[in-house]
C-alpha positions in Angstrom: 102.7 118.4 92.6 100.9 121.1 93.4 96.9 120.3 94.9 97.8 116.9 96.0 96.8 116.2 99.6 98.3 113.4 101.2 96.4 113.3 104.3 93.6 112.6 101.8 94.9 109.3 100.7 93.5 106.1 101.9 96.2 103.7 103.0 94.7 100.4 102.3 98.7 99.1 102.4 101.6 101.1 102.8 103.3 99.1 99.8 101.4 101.3 97.3 102.5 104.4 95.4 101.1 107.9 96.9 98.9 108.1 93.3 99.3 105.3 90.4 100.2 107.2 87.1 99.3 104.2 84.8 98.5 103.0 81.3 95.8 100.6 79.7 97.3 98.0 77.8 94.5 97.9 75.1 93.8 96.4 72.1 95.9 93.2 73.9 94.3 90.7 75.3 90.7 91.9 73.8 91.1 92.9 70.5 89.2 96.2 69.1 89.3 96.3 65.5 90.2 100.5 65.6 93.3 100.2 67.5 94.4 97.0 65.8 93.2 96.8 62.4 95.9 94.5 60.9 94.7 92.0 63.2 91.4 91.9 61.8 92.7 92.4 57.9 91.6 89.6 55.8 88.1 88.7 57.7 84.7 90.2 58.0 84.9 90.2 62.0 83.7 92.9 63.9 84.7 92.0 67.3 86.5 89.2 69.7 83.4 87.0 69.1 83.7 87.1 65.5 87.0 87.1 65.1 87.4 84.0 66.7 85.4 82.2 64.4 87.5 83.1 61.7 89.9 80.5 60.0 93.5 81.0 61.5 92.4 82.8 64.4 94.1 80.9 66.7 97.6 81.5 65.5 96.8 84.6 64.8 96.0 85.6 68.2 98.9 84.0 69.6 100.9 86.0 67.0 99.5 89.0 68.1 99.5 88.6 72.0 103.5 87.8 72.0 104.1 90.5 69.9 102.0 93.4 70.7 103.2 94.0 74.0 106.7 92.7 75.4 108.6 93.0 78.1 110.8 95.8 76.5 107.1 97.8 77.0 107.4 97.2 80.3 111.2 98.4 80.6 110.1 100.9 78.5 106.9 102.5 80.9 109.1 102.2 83.6 111.7 104.9 82.3 109.2 106.9 81.8 107.9 107.0 85.5 104.8 104.5 84.9 103.9 102.5 87.9 101.4 101.1 87.3 99.4 99.5 84.3 95.2 98.6 83.6 95.2 95.4 81.7 92.1 94.0 80.1 91.4 91.0 79.6 87.8 88.9 78.8 85.9 86.7 80.6 86.3 83.9 78.0 89.7 83.4 79.2 88.5 81.4 82.4 85.4 80.2 80.8 84.5 80.0 76.9 81.9 77.2 77.1 79.3 77.8 74.3 81.2 80.6 73.1 83.3 80.5 69.7 85.9 82.5 72.3 89.5 81.2 71.8 91.1 81.0 75.6 94.8 81.2 76.4 94.8 85.0 77.0 95.9 84.3 80.8 99.1 83.1 80.0 99.9 86.1 78.4 98.6 88.0 81.5 100.9 86.2 83.5 103.8 86.7 81.8 103.4 90.6 82.2 103.1 90.1 85.9 106.5 89.1 85.6 107.5 92.1 83.8 105.8 94.3 85.9 107.4 93.1 89.0 111.0 93.4 87.4 110.1 96.5 86.5 108.5 97.9 89.8 104.9 98.3 88.1 101.5 97.6 89.5 98.3 95.8 88.0 95.4 96.3 87.4 93.4 93.2 86.4 90.1 94.6 84.6 87.3 92.2 82.9 86.6 94.3 80.8 84.3 91.4 78.6 81.4 89.9 81.1 79.3 87.3 79.6 76.4 88.4 77.6 78.1 91.5 76.8 77.7 94.4 79.4 77.8 97.3 76.9 77.2 95.7 73.3 79.7 97.1 72.7 82.8 96.0 70.5 85.5 96.4 73.5 83.1 94.0 75.8 84.0 90.8 73.4 80.4 91.0 71.8 79.1 93.8 69.9 74.9 93.7 70.0 73.0 93.1 72.3 73.3 93.7 76.1 72.3 90.2 77.9 74.5 90.6 81.1 72.0 91.2 83.4 70.5 87.6 83.1 70.5 85.1 86.3 73.1 82.9 84.4 75.7 85.6 83.0 75.5 87.2 86.2 76.7 84.4 88.4 79.1 83.3 85.8 80.9 86.8 85.8 81.2 86.3 89.5 82.4 82.7 88.8 85.0 84.1 86.6 86.0 87.0 89.0 87.1 84.4 91.8 88.9 82.4 89.4 90.5 85.7 89.0 91.0 86.3 92.9 92.2 82.6 93.3 94.7 83.2 91.1 96.2 86.6 91.5 94.8 87.5 94.6 97.3 84.8 96.2 100.1 85.7 98.5 102.6 85.3 95.4 101.3 87.8 93.6 100.6 90.8 96.0 103.9 92.7 95.3 102.9 93.4 91.9 98.7 92.9 91.6 97.4 95.8 93.2 93.2 95.7 91.8 90.6 93.4 90.0 88.3 95.0 88.4 84.6 93.6 88.5 83.4 95.3 85.2 84.3 97.3 82.8 81.7 100.5 81.6 78.5 98.2 82.2 75.9 100.3 80.2 72.9 101.4 82.4 69.3 101.9 81.2 65.7 100.9 80.2 67.8 99.2 76.9 70.2 97.8 78.3 71.5 97.0 82.7 69.4 98.4 85.7 71.3 100.7 88.2 69.7 99.2 90.9 70.5 95.5 89.9 73.9 96.6 89.2 75.0 98.0 92.4 73.8 94.9 93.9 75.8 92.3 91.6 78.5 94.9 92.6 77.9 94.4 96.4 77.5 90.3 95.4 80.8 90.4 93.7 82.5 92.4 95.9 82.5 90.2 99.0 83.0 86.8 96.6 86.1 88.4 95.4 87.4 89.3 98.8 86.5 85.9 100.5 88.5 84.1 97.3 91.6 86.4 97.2 94.1 85.5 100.1 95.8 89.2 99.5 93.4 91.7 101.7 95.2 94.5 100.5 93.7 94.7 97.1 91.5 97.4 95.5 88.2 95.8 94.2 86.8 98.3 91.5 84.0 98.8 89.4 82.9 101.5 86.5 80.3 103.8 87.6 78.5 102.8 84.4 78.8 106.8 83.6 76.5 107.2 86.2 78.4 109.3 88.4 80.2 109.4 91.8 76.7 110.4 93.6 75.2 107.0 92.1 77.5 104.9 94.0 78.3 106.9 97.5 76.0 104.6 99.2 77.2 101.2 97.9 81.0 102.5 99.1 80.0 103.3 102.3 78.3 100.0 103.2 81.4 98.1 101.7 84.2 100.0 102.8 82.2 101.2 106.5 84.9 98.5 108.3 87.9 100.1 107.1 89.8 102.6 108.7 91.6 105.5 107.0 94.3 105.7 109.5 94.9 101.8 108.8 98.1 101.0 107.8 98.2 97.0 108.2 97.8 96.4 104.8 95.0 93.9 105.9 92.5 95.7 103.5 90.1 94.9 101.0 89.1 98.5 99.7 86.2 98.6 96.9 86.9 101.7 94.4 84.9 103.2 91.7 86.7 103.5 88.4 85.8 106.7 86.4 86.7 107.4 82.7 87.0 110.8 81.6 87.2 111.3 77.7 86.9 114.9 76.5 86.8 113.2 72.8 83.6 111.3 72.9 80.4 113.8 72.7 79.7 116.5 70.0 79.8 119.4 72.7 83.4 118.6 73.1 84.6 118.8 69.7 83.6 122.4 70.0 85.8 123.2 72.5 88.9 125.6 71.9 92.1 124.4 74.2 91.6 126.9 77.0 88.0 125.1 77.5 89.1 121.7 77.1 91.9 122.2 80.1 89.6 124.3 81.9 86.9 121.5 81.8 89.9 119.2 82.7 90.9 121.3 85.8 87.0 121.4 87.1 87.1 117.6 87.7 87.7 117.6 91.1 84.1 119.9 91.3 82.4 118.2 89.1 82.9 114.6 87.9 85.2 113.4 90.5 83.8 115.0 93.5 82.6 113.3 96.3 79.7 114.8 98.9 81.3 116.9 101.8 80.1 114.2 104.2 82.2 111.7 102.6 85.9 110.9 102.5 88.3 108.9 100.1 89.0 106.7 102.5 84.9 105.7 102.0 84.8 105.8 98.6 88.6 105.7 96.6 88.6 106.8 93.0 90.3 105.7 90.3 90.5 107.5 86.7 90.8 104.4 84.7 90.5 105.6 81.1 90.9 109.1 79.9 93.0 110.4 76.5 95.3 113.3 75.4 93.3 112.9 72.0 91.2 115.9 71.6 90.2 117.3 67.8 92.3 120.2 68.7 95.3 117.5 69.6 95.4 115.3 67.1 98.3 114.8 63.9 96.1 112.8 61.0 99.7 112.8 59.2 102.0 111.8 61.7 103.3 115.5 62.3 104.2 117.5 65.5 103.7 120.7 65.0 105.2 122.9 68.1 101.4 124.1 68.6 100.3 120.4 68.8 102.8 119.4 71.1 102.5 122.2 73.6 98.1 121.7 73.1 98.9 117.8 74.0 101.3 118.8 77.0 99.1 121.0 78.8 95.9 119.0 78.3 97.8 116.2 79.6 99.1 118.0 82.3 96.0 119.8 83.6 94.3 116.2 83.7 96.4 114.9 85.4 97.0 117.0 88.3 93.1 117.1 88.7 93.3 113.5 88.9 96.4 113.3 91.1 94.6 116.4 93.3 91.3 114.4 93.5 91.6 110.4 93.0 93.8 107.7 93.7 95.7 107.9 90.0 94.8 107.2 86.9 95.0 105.1 83.8 95.6 106.8 80.0 94.0 105.4 77.5 96.2 103.3 75.6 100.1 102.3 75.1 99.5 101.3 71.7 96.9 102.2 68.5 98.3 100.1 66.2 100.6 101.7 64.0 99.0 105.2 65.0 101.8 107.9 65.8 98.7 110.7 67.5 97.8 111.3 70.6 95.6 107.9 71.6 99.1 106.6 72.2 101.1 106.9 75.0 104.5 105.9 73.2 104.0 108.9 70.3 103.3 111.0 73.7 106.4 110.3 75.1 108.2 110.0 72.0 106.9 113.6 70.4 105.7 115.2 73.6 107.9 114.1 76.9 111.2 113.4 75.0 113.6 112.9 77.7 111.1 113.9 80.6 109.2 111.5 83.1 105.8 112.0 83.1 105.2 113.5 86.2 107.9 116.5 85.2 105.6 119.6 84.4 106.5 122.2 81.6 103.4 124.0 83.0 103.2 123.6 86.9 99.9 125.3 88.4 98.3 125.2 84.9 94.8 124.4 87.4 93.9 126.7 89.7 93.2 124.7 92.8 95.2 124.9 95.7 
């Protein structure tokens, strides 16, 4: 693979692959109406909080949980060359006290770990929805106000993470669970969460999870809150200062940073040509995933926990994959993967499925329509990014 530098990889555990090539299981255990509108059909629910309050919600949830992601999906992912999945789950799976949330998702996460193990796939457990909502977005479980940083909610967050760490950080899962993500996309700003409070909480939560987990080989991840790598270097240096990049004994517990790099969210991105999208992706190692020259990836390992091959140029609204659409999607996807494998521990595309959609938001659709019989590491456009 052009541009891969094995010497820059922090050896947290010799059992892990050189690069994680993963996919998110979005809208499975945390609902998102735009991804699975059929689940919301016949309700006026706008998020998990309101959905779980509707008549028949529990039966609908169990139907969705048991059919949307199955053992066969893990077999398919393995055949594509996927070696990891990121599984979003809400805090309410472990403590729904005082909320309308319906518990029960953890049993399906547990099933997924068995399927992952059977297919040689690593799992990152992502606490996607935190108490009080960390961002006010639907995908936190509760759209609206951002109330995560009350003292009670921050402590409840840690208690839930300790529950997850006690169960899935046990040695019986050390062959399949590679990481636990503390919080997903916390909104930083004067109308939301304080960066300083978020950083202090990250350190507290990291120590709590690491102390609770029996397996010390786990990555303990935190999303950057879209503030950039530079904002988190000092946190990583402090938490990982006792970890040697040359250690291979597996007895490590590394704090890592999760970055989400989409090119389909901002208005400026929508005006880019395909070549400009590719150039932006190829520049990631010198922009969004650039560490300071005095900081190594052993000090602060980076993951790209979400990205997409979906841009306006690589979009099918009618389900028809024209030759230009196939080529454009593949070029852009390969450029992103090359950049991420050049400068991070790995990537997780969003998402495996998007309801009945056959567009580039769905890795299933990409593998069927763009890759065919090729595995995901097969490069049709090798060297599309010019880095060394």
